[in-house]
mmCIF file of the N, C-alpha and C atoms, coordinates in Angstrom:
data_MODEL
# 
_entry.id   MODEL 
# 
loop_
_atom_site.group_PDB 
_atom_site.id 
_atom_site.type_symbol 
_atom_site.label_atom_id 
_atom_site.label_alt_id 
_atom_site.label_comp_id 
_atom_site.label_asym_id 
_atom_site.label_entity_id 
_atom_site.label_seq_id 
_atom_site.pdbx_PDB_ins_code 
_atom_site.Cartn_x 
_atom_site.Cartn_y 
_atom_site.Cartn_z 
_atom_site.occupancy 
_atom_site.B_iso_or_equiv 
_atom_site.pdbx_formal_charge 
_atom_site.auth_seq_id 
_atom_site.auth_comp_id 
_atom_site.auth_asym_id 
_atom_site.auth_atom_id 
_atom_site.pdbx_PDB_model_num 
ATOM 1   N N  . UNK A 1 1  ? -0.149  -12.888 -15.706 1.00 0.00 ? 1  UNK A N  1 
ATOM 2   C CA . UNK A 1 1  ? 1.210   -13.268 -16.040 1.00 0.00 ? 1  UNK A CA 1 
ATOM 3   C C  . UNK A 1 1  ? 2.074   -13.129 -14.787 1.00 0.00 ? 1  UNK A C  1 
ATOM 4   N N  . UNK A 1 2  ? 1.802   -12.169 -13.974 1.00 0.00 ? 2  UNK A N  1 
ATOM 5   C CA . UNK A 1 2  ? 2.619   -11.932 -12.823 1.00 0.00 ? 2  UNK A CA 1 
ATOM 6   C C  . UNK A 1 2  ? 2.587   -13.086 -11.808 1.00 0.00 ? 2  UNK A C  1 
ATOM 7   N N  . UNK A 1 3  ? 1.405   -13.592 -11.554 1.00 0.00 ? 3  UNK A N  1 
ATOM 8   C CA . UNK A 1 3  ? 1.208   -14.657 -10.556 1.00 0.00 ? 3  UNK A CA 1 
ATOM 9   C C  . UNK A 1 3  ? 1.236   -16.065 -11.154 1.00 0.00 ? 3  UNK A C  1 
ATOM 10  N N  . UNK A 1 4  ? 1.440   -16.177 -12.453 1.00 0.00 ? 4  UNK A N  1 
ATOM 11  C CA . UNK A 1 4  ? 1.292   -17.460 -13.131 1.00 0.00 ? 4  UNK A CA 1 
ATOM 12  C C  . UNK A 1 4  ? 2.261   -18.484 -12.543 1.00 0.00 ? 4  UNK A C  1 
ATOM 13  N N  . UNK A 1 5  ? 3.464   -18.106 -12.267 1.00 0.00 ? 5  UNK A N  1 
ATOM 14  C CA . UNK A 1 5  ? 4.441   -19.093 -11.731 1.00 0.00 ? 5  UNK A CA 1 
ATOM 15  C C  . UNK A 1 5  ? 4.094   -19.465 -10.272 1.00 0.00 ? 5  UNK A C  1 
ATOM 16  N N  . UNK A 1 6  ? 3.621   -18.565 -9.499  1.00 0.00 ? 6  UNK A N  1 
ATOM 17  C CA . UNK A 1 6  ? 3.276   -18.802 -8.108  1.00 0.00 ? 6  UNK A CA 1 
ATOM 18  C C  . UNK A 1 6  ? 2.032   -19.657 -7.957  1.00 0.00 ? 6  UNK A C  1 
ATOM 19  N N  . UNK A 1 7  ? 1.074   -19.426 -8.865  1.00 0.00 ? 7  UNK A N  1 
ATOM 20  C CA . UNK A 1 7  ? -0.277  -20.067 -8.797  1.00 0.00 ? 7  UNK A CA 1 
ATOM 21  C C  . UNK A 1 7  ? -0.626  -20.448 -10.207 1.00 0.00 ? 7  UNK A C  1 
ATOM 22  N N  . UNK A 1 8  ? -0.098  -21.563 -10.705 1.00 0.00 ? 8  UNK A N  1 
ATOM 23  C CA . UNK A 1 8  ? -0.419  -21.978 -12.075 1.00 0.00 ? 8  UNK A CA 1 
ATOM 24  C C  . UNK A 1 8  ? -1.835  -22.428 -12.230 1.00 0.00 ? 8  UNK A C  1 
ATOM 25  N N  . UNK A 1 9  ? -2.595  -21.745 -13.134 1.00 0.00 ? 9  UNK A N  1 
ATOM 26  C CA . UNK A 1 9  ? -3.959  -22.060 -13.437 1.00 0.00 ? 9  UNK A CA 1 
ATOM 27  C C  . UNK A 1 9  ? -4.204  -21.985 -14.893 1.00 0.00 ? 9  UNK A C  1 
ATOM 28  N N  . UNK A 1 10 ? -5.272  -22.621 -15.345 1.00 0.00 ? 10 UNK A N  1 
ATOM 29  C CA . UNK A 1 10 ? -5.713  -22.530 -16.705 1.00 0.00 ? 10 UNK A CA 1 
ATOM 30  C C  . UNK A 1 10 ? -6.170  -21.077 -16.972 1.00 0.00 ? 10 UNK A C  1 
ATOM 31  N N  . UNK A 1 11 ? -6.099  -20.674 -18.277 1.00 0.00 ? 11 UNK A N  1 
ATOM 32  C CA . UNK A 1 11 ? -6.439  -19.314 -18.687 1.00 0.00 ? 11 UNK A CA 1 
ATOM 33  C C  . UNK A 1 11 ? -7.847  -18.961 -18.221 1.00 0.00 ? 11 UNK A C  1 
ATOM 34  N N  . UNK A 1 12 ? -8.786  -19.884 -18.355 1.00 0.00 ? 12 UNK A N  1 
ATOM 35  C CA . UNK A 1 12 ? -10.164 -19.631 -17.994 1.00 0.00 ? 12 UNK A CA 1 
ATOM 36  C C  . UNK A 1 12 ? -10.306 -19.314 -16.501 1.00 0.00 ? 12 UNK A C  1 
ATOM 37  N N  . UNK A 1 13 ? -9.550  -20.043 -15.667 1.00 0.00 ? 13 UNK A N  1 
ATOM 38  C CA . UNK A 1 13 ? -9.540  -19.802 -14.235 1.00 0.00 ? 13 UNK A CA 1 
ATOM 39  C C  . UNK A 1 13 ? -9.037  -18.398 -13.897 1.00 0.00 ? 13 UNK A C  1 
ATOM 40  N N  . UNK A 1 14 ? -7.986  -17.931 -14.626 1.00 0.00 ? 14 UNK A N  1 
ATOM 41  C CA . UNK A 1 14 ? -7.458  -16.605 -14.425 1.00 0.00 ? 14 UNK A CA 1 
ATOM 42  C C  . UNK A 1 14 ? -8.472  -15.565 -14.767 1.00 0.00 ? 14 UNK A C  1 
ATOM 43  N N  . UNK A 1 15 ? -9.174  -15.787 -15.854 1.00 0.00 ? 15 UNK A N  1 
ATOM 44  C CA . UNK A 1 15 ? -10.197 -14.787 -16.308 1.00 0.00 ? 15 UNK A CA 1 
ATOM 45  C C  . UNK A 1 15 ? -11.333 -14.695 -15.275 1.00 0.00 ? 15 UNK A C  1 
ATOM 46  N N  . UNK A 1 16 ? -11.783 -15.829 -14.739 1.00 0.00 ? 16 UNK A N  1 
ATOM 47  C CA . UNK A 1 16 ? -12.807 -15.803 -13.730 1.00 0.00 ? 16 UNK A CA 1 
ATOM 48  C C  . UNK A 1 16 ? -12.331 -15.065 -12.505 1.00 0.00 ? 16 UNK A C  1 
ATOM 49  N N  . UNK A 1 17 ? -11.123 -15.405 -12.085 1.00 0.00 ? 17 UNK A N  1 
ATOM 50  C CA . UNK A 1 17 ? -10.586 -14.724 -10.890 1.00 0.00 ? 17 UNK A CA 1 
ATOM 51  C C  . UNK A 1 17 ? -10.392 -13.266 -11.115 1.00 0.00 ? 17 UNK A C  1 
ATOM 52  N N  . UNK A 1 18 ? -9.958  -12.854 -12.286 1.00 0.00 ? 18 UNK A N  1 
ATOM 53  C CA . UNK A 1 18 ? -9.756  -11.432 -12.592 1.00 0.00 ? 18 UNK A CA 1 
ATOM 54  C C  . UNK A 1 18 ? -11.116 -10.688 -12.495 1.00 0.00 ? 18 UNK A C  1 
ATOM 55  N N  . UNK A 1 19 ? -12.178 -11.289 -13.081 1.00 0.00 ? 19 UNK A N  1 
ATOM 56  C CA . UNK A 1 19 ? -13.475 -10.588 -12.993 1.00 0.00 ? 19 UNK A CA 1 
ATOM 57  C C  . UNK A 1 19 ? -13.944 -10.497 -11.558 1.00 0.00 ? 19 UNK A C  1 
ATOM 58  N N  . UNK A 1 20 ? -13.792 -11.585 -10.804 1.00 0.00 ? 20 UNK A N  1 
ATOM 59  C CA . UNK A 1 20 ? -14.220 -11.579 -9.391  1.00 0.00 ? 20 UNK A CA 1 
ATOM 60  C C  . UNK A 1 20 ? -13.442 -10.563 -8.591  1.00 0.00 ? 20 UNK A C  1 
ATOM 61  N N  . UNK A 1 21 ? -12.156 -10.476 -8.836  1.00 0.00 ? 21 UNK A N  1 
ATOM 62  C CA . UNK A 1 21 ? -11.316 -9.487  -8.129  1.00 0.00 ? 21 UNK A CA 1 
ATOM 63  C C  . UNK A 1 21 ? -11.717 -8.050  -8.450  1.00 0.00 ? 21 UNK A C  1 
ATOM 64  N N  . UNK A 1 22 ? -12.014 -7.790  -9.742  1.00 0.00 ? 22 UNK A N  1 
ATOM 65  C CA . UNK A 1 22 ? -12.443 -6.451  -10.132 1.00 0.00 ? 22 UNK A CA 1 
ATOM 66  C C  . UNK A 1 22 ? -13.724 -6.066  -9.433  1.00 0.00 ? 22 UNK A C  1 
ATOM 67  N N  . UNK A 1 23 ? -14.685 -6.975  -9.388  1.00 0.00 ? 23 UNK A N  1 
ATOM 68  C CA . UNK A 1 23 ? -15.942 -6.679  -8.712  1.00 0.00 ? 23 UNK A CA 1 
ATOM 69  C C  . UNK A 1 23 ? -15.755 -6.552  -7.200  1.00 0.00 ? 23 UNK A C  1 
ATOM 70  N N  . UNK A 1 24 ? -14.912 -7.398  -6.637  1.00 0.00 ? 24 UNK A N  1 
ATOM 71  C CA . UNK A 1 24 ? -14.599 -7.388  -5.219  1.00 0.00 ? 24 UNK A CA 1 
ATOM 72  C C  . UNK A 1 24 ? -13.977 -6.038  -4.846  1.00 0.00 ? 24 UNK A C  1 
ATOM 73  N N  . UNK A 1 25 ? -12.966 -5.609  -5.556  1.00 0.00 ? 25 UNK A N  1 
ATOM 74  C CA . UNK A 1 25 ? -12.327 -4.337  -5.223  1.00 0.00 ? 25 UNK A CA 1 
ATOM 75  C C  . UNK A 1 25 ? -13.253 -3.129  -5.486  1.00 0.00 ? 25 UNK A C  1 
ATOM 76  N N  . UNK A 1 26 ? -14.124 -3.231  -6.426  1.00 0.00 ? 26 UNK A N  1 
ATOM 77  C CA . UNK A 1 26 ? -15.122 -2.133  -6.637  1.00 0.00 ? 26 UNK A CA 1 
ATOM 78  C C  . UNK A 1 26 ? -16.037 -2.107  -5.422  1.00 0.00 ? 26 UNK A C  1 
ATOM 79  N N  . UNK A 1 27 ? -16.474 -3.279  -4.988  1.00 0.00 ? 27 UNK A N  1 
ATOM 80  C CA . UNK A 1 27 ? -17.333 -3.325  -3.803  1.00 0.00 ? 27 UNK A CA 1 
ATOM 81  C C  . UNK A 1 27 ? -16.622 -2.826  -2.536  1.00 0.00 ? 27 UNK A C  1 
ATOM 82  N N  . UNK A 1 28 ? -15.321 -3.154  -2.399  1.00 0.00 ? 28 UNK A N  1 
ATOM 83  C CA . UNK A 1 28 ? -14.582 -2.622  -1.251  1.00 0.00 ? 28 UNK A CA 1 
ATOM 84  C C  . UNK A 1 28 ? -14.451 -1.099  -1.339  1.00 0.00 ? 28 UNK A C  1 
ATOM 85  N N  . UNK A 1 29 ? -14.316 -0.539  -2.552  1.00 0.00 ? 29 UNK A N  1 
ATOM 86  C CA . UNK A 1 29 ? -14.236 0.936   -2.651  1.00 0.00 ? 29 UNK A CA 1 
ATOM 87  C C  . UNK A 1 29 ? -15.554 1.592   -2.211  1.00 0.00 ? 29 UNK A C  1 
ATOM 88  N N  . UNK A 1 30 ? -16.675 1.024   -2.645  1.00 0.00 ? 30 UNK A N  1 
ATOM 89  C CA . UNK A 1 30 ? -17.949 1.536   -2.216  1.00 0.00 ? 30 UNK A CA 1 
ATOM 90  C C  . UNK A 1 30 ? -18.134 1.420   -0.699  1.00 0.00 ? 30 UNK A C  1 
ATOM 91  N N  . UNK A 1 31 ? -17.777 0.232   -0.150  1.00 0.00 ? 31 UNK A N  1 
ATOM 92  C CA . UNK A 1 31 ? -17.879 0.036   1.316   1.00 0.00 ? 31 UNK A CA 1 
ATOM 93  C C  . UNK A 1 31 ? -17.013 1.066   2.034   1.00 0.00 ? 31 UNK A C  1 
ATOM 94  N N  . UNK A 1 32 ? -15.788 1.247   1.560   1.00 0.00 ? 32 UNK A N  1 
ATOM 95  C CA . UNK A 1 32 ? -14.914 2.206   2.201   1.00 0.00 ? 32 UNK A CA 1 
ATOM 96  C C  . UNK A 1 32 ? -15.478 3.625   2.228   1.00 0.00 ? 32 UNK A C  1 
ATOM 97  N N  . UNK A 1 33 ? -16.043 4.015   1.085   1.00 0.00 ? 33 UNK A N  1 
ATOM 98  C CA . UNK A 1 33 ? -16.689 5.345   1.020   1.00 0.00 ? 33 UNK A CA 1 
ATOM 99  C C  . UNK A 1 33 ? -17.808 5.471   1.996   1.00 0.00 ? 33 UNK A C  1 
ATOM 100 N N  . UNK A 1 34 ? -18.633 4.463   2.030   1.00 0.00 ? 34 UNK A N  1 
ATOM 101 C CA . UNK A 1 34 ? -19.824 4.509   2.933   1.00 0.00 ? 34 UNK A CA 1 
ATOM 102 C C  . UNK A 1 34 ? -19.382 4.570   4.404   1.00 0.00 ? 34 UNK A C  1 
ATOM 103 N N  . UNK A 1 35 ? -18.431 3.766   4.808   1.00 0.00 ? 35 UNK A N  1 
ATOM 104 C CA . UNK A 1 35 ? -17.941 3.778   6.182   1.00 0.00 ? 35 UNK A CA 1 
ATOM 105 C C  . UNK A 1 35 ? -17.274 5.109   6.467   1.00 0.00 ? 35 UNK A C  1 
ATOM 106 N N  . UNK A 1 36 ? -16.484 5.603   5.535   1.00 0.00 ? 36 UNK A N  1 
ATOM 107 C CA . UNK A 1 36 ? -15.812 6.882   5.784   1.00 0.00 ? 36 UNK A CA 1 
ATOM 108 C C  . UNK A 1 36 ? -16.771 8.006   5.906   1.00 0.00 ? 36 UNK A C  1 
ATOM 109 N N  . UNK A 1 37 ? -17.817 8.041   5.122   1.00 0.00 ? 37 UNK A N  1 
ATOM 110 C CA . UNK A 1 37 ? -18.756 9.154   5.168   1.00 0.00 ? 37 UNK A CA 1 
ATOM 111 C C  . UNK A 1 37 ? -19.839 9.068   6.270   1.00 0.00 ? 37 UNK A C  1 
ATOM 112 N N  . UNK A 1 38 ? -20.208 7.835   6.599   1.00 0.00 ? 38 UNK A N  1 
ATOM 113 C CA . UNK A 1 38 ? -21.327 7.671   7.536   1.00 0.00 ? 38 UNK A CA 1 
ATOM 114 C C  . UNK A 1 38 ? -20.967 7.395   8.981   1.00 0.00 ? 38 UNK A C  1 
ATOM 115 N N  . UNK A 1 39 ? -19.723 6.942   9.211   1.00 0.00 ? 39 UNK A N  1 
ATOM 116 C CA . UNK A 1 39 ? -19.331 6.517   10.550  1.00 0.00 ? 39 UNK A CA 1 
ATOM 117 C C  . UNK A 1 39 ? -18.213 7.451   11.089  1.00 0.00 ? 39 UNK A C  1 
ATOM 118 N N  . UNK A 1 40 ? -17.812 7.250   12.316  1.00 0.00 ? 40 UNK A N  1 
ATOM 119 C CA . UNK A 1 40 ? -16.763 8.016   12.922  1.00 0.00 ? 40 UNK A CA 1 
ATOM 120 C C  . UNK A 1 40 ? -15.399 7.661   12.311  1.00 0.00 ? 40 UNK A C  1 
ATOM 121 N N  . UNK A 1 41 ? -14.420 8.548   12.512  1.00 0.00 ? 41 UNK A N  1 
ATOM 122 C CA . UNK A 1 41 ? -13.077 8.249   12.074  1.00 0.00 ? 41 UNK A CA 1 
ATOM 123 C C  . UNK A 1 41 ? -12.501 6.992   12.727  1.00 0.00 ? 41 UNK A C  1 
ATOM 124 N N  . UNK A 1 42 ? -12.812 6.757   13.972  1.00 0.00 ? 42 UNK A N  1 
ATOM 125 C CA . UNK A 1 42 ? -12.332 5.586   14.684  1.00 0.00 ? 42 UNK A CA 1 
ATOM 126 C C  . UNK A 1 42 ? -12.924 4.306   14.080  1.00 0.00 ? 42 UNK A C  1 
ATOM 127 N N  . UNK A 1 43 ? -14.223 4.370   13.753  1.00 0.00 ? 43 UNK A N  1 
ATOM 128 C CA . UNK A 1 43 ? -14.837 3.167   13.092  1.00 0.00 ? 43 UNK A CA 1 
ATOM 129 C C  . UNK A 1 43 ? -14.231 2.939   11.734  1.00 0.00 ? 43 UNK A C  1 
ATOM 130 N N  . UNK A 1 44 ? -13.919 3.978   10.992  1.00 0.00 ? 44 UNK A N  1 
ATOM 131 C CA . UNK A 1 44 ? -13.323 3.852   9.685   1.00 0.00 ? 44 UNK A CA 1 
ATOM 132 C C  . UNK A 1 44 ? -11.921 3.270   9.773   1.00 0.00 ? 44 UNK A C  1 
ATOM 133 N N  . UNK A 1 45 ? -11.163 3.686   10.780  1.00 0.00 ? 45 UNK A N  1 
ATOM 134 C CA . UNK A 1 45 ? -9.811  3.133   10.985  1.00 0.00 ? 45 UNK A CA 1 
ATOM 135 C C  . UNK A 1 45 ? -9.934  1.633   11.336  1.00 0.00 ? 45 UNK A C  1 
ATOM 136 N N  . UNK A 1 46 ? -10.815 1.296   12.211  1.00 0.00 ? 46 UNK A N  1 
ATOM 137 C CA . UNK A 1 46 ? -11.033 -0.136  12.539  1.00 0.00 ? 46 UNK A CA 1 
ATOM 138 C C  . UNK A 1 46 ? -11.461 -0.936  11.355  1.00 0.00 ? 46 UNK A C  1 
ATOM 139 N N  . UNK A 1 47 ? -12.356 -0.404  10.549  1.00 0.00 ? 47 UNK A N  1 
ATOM 140 C CA . UNK A 1 47 ? -12.744 -1.068  9.310   1.00 0.00 ? 47 UNK A CA 1 
ATOM 141 C C  . UNK A 1 47 ? -11.584 -1.329  8.388   1.00 0.00 ? 47 UNK A C  1 
ATOM 142 N N  . UNK A 1 48 ? -10.752 -0.285  8.194   1.00 0.00 ? 48 UNK A N  1 
ATOM 143 C CA . UNK A 1 48 ? -9.610  -0.430  7.328   1.00 0.00 ? 48 UNK A CA 1 
ATOM 144 C C  . UNK A 1 48 ? -8.563  -1.408  7.864   1.00 0.00 ? 48 UNK A C  1 
ATOM 145 N N  . UNK A 1 49 ? -8.371  -1.376  9.151   1.00 0.00 ? 49 UNK A N  1 
ATOM 146 C CA . UNK A 1 49 ? -7.359  -2.259  9.788   1.00 0.00 ? 49 UNK A CA 1 
ATOM 147 C C  . UNK A 1 49 ? -7.780  -3.701  9.933   1.00 0.00 ? 49 UNK A C  1 
ATOM 148 N N  . UNK A 1 50 ? -8.978  -3.889  10.480  1.00 0.00 ? 50 UNK A N  1 
ATOM 149 C CA . UNK A 1 50 ? -9.407  -5.259  10.771  1.00 0.00 ? 50 UNK A CA 1 
ATOM 150 C C  . UNK A 1 50 ? -10.422 -5.817  9.805   1.00 0.00 ? 50 UNK A C  1 
ATOM 151 N N  . UNK A 1 51 ? -11.379 -4.981  9.446   1.00 0.00 ? 51 UNK A N  1 
ATOM 152 C CA . UNK A 1 51 ? -12.491 -5.428  8.572   1.00 0.00 ? 51 UNK A CA 1 
ATOM 153 C C  . UNK A 1 51 ? -11.976 -5.807  7.192   1.00 0.00 ? 51 UNK A C  1 
ATOM 154 N N  . UNK A 1 52 ? -11.153 -5.023  6.550   1.00 0.00 ? 52 UNK A N  1 
ATOM 155 C CA . UNK A 1 52 ? -10.649 -5.291  5.202   1.00 0.00 ? 52 UNK A CA 1 
ATOM 156 C C  . UNK A 1 52 ? -9.794  -6.532  5.223   1.00 0.00 ? 52 UNK A C  1 
ATOM 157 N N  . UNK A 1 53 ? -9.013  -6.743  6.273   1.00 0.00 ? 53 UNK A N  1 
ATOM 158 C CA . UNK A 1 53 ? -8.187  -7.930  6.355   1.00 0.00 ? 53 UNK A CA 1 
ATOM 159 C C  . UNK A 1 53 ? -9.058  -9.174  6.385   1.00 0.00 ? 53 UNK A C  1 
ATOM 160 N N  . UNK A 1 54 ? -10.052 -9.158  7.227   1.00 0.00 ? 54 UNK A N  1 
ATOM 161 C CA . UNK A 1 54 ? -10.970 -10.293 7.375   1.00 0.00 ? 54 UNK A CA 1 
ATOM 162 C C  . UNK A 1 54 ? -11.773 -10.522 6.097   1.00 0.00 ? 54 UNK A C  1 
ATOM 163 N N  . UNK A 1 55 ? -12.171 -9.490  5.408   1.00 0.00 ? 55 UNK A N  1 
ATOM 164 C CA . UNK A 1 55 ? -12.924 -9.628  4.156   1.00 0.00 ? 55 UNK A CA 1 
ATOM 165 C C  . UNK A 1 55 ? -12.046 -10.204 3.068   1.00 0.00 ? 55 UNK A C  1 
ATOM 166 N N  . UNK A 1 56 ? -10.758 -9.778  3.029   1.00 0.00 ? 56 UNK A N  1 
ATOM 167 C CA . UNK A 1 56 ? -9.836  -10.279 1.995   1.00 0.00 ? 56 UNK A CA 1 
ATOM 168 C C  . UNK A 1 56 ? -9.596  -11.753 2.197   1.00 0.00 ? 56 UNK A C  1 
ATOM 169 N N  . UNK A 1 57 ? -9.383  -12.203 3.461   1.00 0.00 ? 57 UNK A N  1 
ATOM 170 C CA . UNK A 1 57 ? -9.135  -13.618 3.754   1.00 0.00 ? 57 UNK A CA 1 
ATOM 171 C C  . UNK A 1 57 ? -10.419 -14.414 3.385   1.00 0.00 ? 57 UNK A C  1 
ATOM 172 N N  . UNK A 1 58 ? -11.558 -13.899 3.752   1.00 0.00 ? 58 UNK A N  1 
ATOM 173 C CA . UNK A 1 58 ? -12.819 -14.583 3.429   1.00 0.00 ? 58 UNK A CA 1 
ATOM 174 C C  . UNK A 1 58 ? -12.996 -14.687 1.905   1.00 0.00 ? 58 UNK A C  1 
ATOM 175 N N  . UNK A 1 59 ? -12.661 -13.680 1.158   1.00 0.00 ? 59 UNK A N  1 
ATOM 176 C CA . UNK A 1 59 ? -12.785 -13.699 -0.299  1.00 0.00 ? 59 UNK A CA 1 
ATOM 177 C C  . UNK A 1 59 ? -11.934 -14.844 -0.905  1.00 0.00 ? 59 UNK A C  1 
ATOM 178 N N  . UNK A 1 60 ? -10.682 -14.936 -0.452  1.00 0.00 ? 60 UNK A N  1 
ATOM 179 C CA . UNK A 1 60 ? -9.797  -15.924 -1.047  1.00 0.00 ? 60 UNK A CA 1 
ATOM 180 C C  . UNK A 1 60 ? -10.178 -17.334 -0.575  1.00 0.00 ? 60 UNK A C  1 
ATOM 181 N N  . UNK A 1 61 ? -10.651 -17.490 0.620   1.00 0.00 ? 61 UNK A N  1 
ATOM 182 C CA . UNK A 1 61 ? -11.136 -18.792 1.083   1.00 0.00 ? 61 UNK A CA 1 
ATOM 183 C C  . UNK A 1 61 ? -12.374 -19.160 0.281   1.00 0.00 ? 61 UNK A C  1 
ATOM 184 N N  . UNK A 1 62 ? -13.221 -18.233 0.028   1.00 0.00 ? 62 UNK A N  1 
ATOM 185 C CA . UNK A 1 62 ? -14.438 -18.503 -0.787  1.00 0.00 ? 62 UNK A CA 1 
ATOM 186 C C  . UNK A 1 62 ? -14.106 -18.919 -2.239  1.00 0.00 ? 62 UNK A C  1 
ATOM 187 N N  . UNK A 1 63 ? -12.964 -18.497 -2.715  1.00 0.00 ? 63 UNK A N  1 
ATOM 188 C CA . UNK A 1 63 ? -12.519 -18.818 -4.078  1.00 0.00 ? 63 UNK A CA 1 
ATOM 189 C C  . UNK A 1 63 ? -11.600 -20.004 -4.132  1.00 0.00 ? 63 UNK A C  1 
ATOM 190 N N  . UNK A 1 64 ? -11.465 -20.719 -3.072  1.00 0.00 ? 64 UNK A N  1 
ATOM 191 C CA . UNK A 1 64 ? -10.496 -21.889 -3.010  1.00 0.00 ? 64 UNK A CA 1 
ATOM 192 C C  . UNK A 1 64 ? -10.934 -22.958 -3.993  1.00 0.00 ? 64 UNK A C  1 
ATOM 193 N N  . UNK A 1 65 ? -12.234 -23.138 -4.204  1.00 0.00 ? 65 UNK A N  1 
ATOM 194 C CA . UNK A 1 65 ? -12.709 -24.144 -5.174  1.00 0.00 ? 65 UNK A CA 1 
ATOM 195 C C  . UNK A 1 65 ? -12.286 -23.738 -6.615  1.00 0.00 ? 65 UNK A C  1 
ATOM 196 N N  . UNK A 1 66 ? -12.260 -22.486 -6.883  1.00 0.00 ? 66 UNK A N  1 
ATOM 197 C CA . UNK A 1 66 ? -11.770 -22.020 -8.213  1.00 0.00 ? 66 UNK A CA 1 
ATOM 198 C C  . UNK A 1 66 ? -10.340 -22.406 -8.403  1.00 0.00 ? 66 UNK A C  1 
ATOM 199 N N  . UNK A 1 67 ? -9.534  -22.220 -7.410  1.00 0.00 ? 67 UNK A N  1 
ATOM 200 C CA . UNK A 1 67 ? -8.096  -22.528 -7.457  1.00 0.00 ? 67 UNK A CA 1 
ATOM 201 C C  . UNK A 1 67 ? -7.932  -24.071 -7.725  1.00 0.00 ? 67 UNK A C  1 
ATOM 202 N N  . UNK A 1 68 ? -8.727  -24.866 -7.012  1.00 0.00 ? 68 UNK A N  1 
ATOM 203 C CA . UNK A 1 68 ? -8.647  -26.311 -7.178  1.00 0.00 ? 68 UNK A CA 1 
ATOM 204 C C  . UNK A 1 68 ? -9.086  -26.773 -8.534  1.00 0.00 ? 68 UNK A C  1 
ATOM 205 N N  . UNK A 1 69 ? -10.221 -26.184 -9.005  1.00 0.00 ? 69 UNK A N  1 
ATOM 206 C CA . UNK A 1 69 ? -10.826 -26.635 -10.237 1.00 0.00 ? 69 UNK A CA 1 
ATOM 207 C C  . UNK A 1 69 ? -9.934  -26.327 -11.483 1.00 0.00 ? 69 UNK A C  1 
ATOM 208 N N  . UNK A 1 70 ? -9.256  -25.160 -11.474 1.00 0.00 ? 70 UNK A N  1 
ATOM 209 C CA . UNK A 1 70 ? -8.511  -24.708 -12.632 1.00 0.00 ? 70 UNK A CA 1 
ATOM 210 C C  . UNK A 1 70 ? -6.968  -24.810 -12.437 1.00 0.00 ? 70 UNK A C  1 
ATOM 211 N N  . UNK A 1 71 ? -6.539  -25.463 -11.403 1.00 0.00 ? 71 UNK A N  1 
ATOM 212 C CA . UNK A 1 71 ? -5.135  -25.606 -11.131 1.00 0.00 ? 71 UNK A CA 1 
ATOM 213 C C  . UNK A 1 71 ? -4.475  -26.453 -12.216 1.00 0.00 ? 71 UNK A C  1 
ATOM 214 N N  . UNK A 1 72 ? -3.268  -26.051 -12.578 1.00 0.00 ? 72 UNK A N  1 
ATOM 215 C CA . UNK A 1 72 ? -2.449  -26.870 -13.500 1.00 0.00 ? 72 UNK A CA 1 
ATOM 216 C C  . UNK A 1 72 ? -1.549  -27.770 -12.619 1.00 0.00 ? 72 UNK A C  1 
ATOM 217 N N  . UNK A 1 73 ? -1.270  -28.986 -13.100 1.00 0.00 ? 73 UNK A N  1 
ATOM 218 C CA . UNK A 1 73 ? -0.334  -29.782 -12.351 1.00 0.00 ? 73 UNK A CA 1 
ATOM 219 C C  . UNK A 1 73 ? 1.061   -29.204 -12.252 1.00 0.00 ? 73 UNK A C  1 
ATOM 220 N N  . UNK A 1 74 ? 1.660   -29.267 -11.063 1.00 0.00 ? 74 UNK A N  1 
ATOM 221 C CA . UNK A 1 74 ? 3.004   -28.715 -10.877 1.00 0.00 ? 74 UNK A CA 1 
ATOM 222 C C  . UNK A 1 74 ? 3.998   -29.741 -11.356 1.00 0.00 ? 74 UNK A C  1 
ATOM 223 N N  . UNK A 1 75 ? 5.200   -29.316 -11.718 1.00 0.00 ? 75 UNK A N  1 
ATOM 224 C CA . UNK A 1 75 ? 6.262   -30.197 -12.155 1.00 0.00 ? 75 UNK A CA 1 
ATOM 225 C C  . UNK A 1 75 ? 6.643   -31.095 -11.006 1.00 0.00 ? 75 UNK A C  1 
ATOM 226 N N  . UNK A 1 76 ? 6.781   -32.365 -11.262 1.00 0.00 ? 76 UNK A N  1 
ATOM 227 C CA . UNK A 1 76 ? 7.184   -33.350 -10.267 1.00 0.00 ? 76 UNK A CA 1 
ATOM 228 C C  . UNK A 1 76 ? 6.065   -33.968 -9.497  1.00 0.00 ? 76 UNK A C  1 
ATOM 229 N N  . UNK A 1 77 ? 4.797   -33.621 -9.871  1.00 0.00 ? 77 UNK A N  1 
ATOM 230 C CA . UNK A 1 77 ? 3.653   -34.217 -9.170  1.00 0.00 ? 77 UNK A CA 1 
ATOM 231 C C  . UNK A 1 77 ? 2.975   -35.234 -10.088 1.00 0.00 ? 77 UNK A C  1 
# 
């Protein structure tokens, strides 16, 4: 409901995205714990600063077809 106006999609598209995001963030939590426990503090900071940013961009680029497939037509188009 929060993003519906900014990114209008069919309900099914939102449900798919929600499941993917839940799994994605769970995976990020596991990756963060592994990096924090197994590598140096400097490596963990670099992972949090640069790695997570790149991973997030990659995730949303990988889901671009989902946005296209389930997009609702905007007013005036």
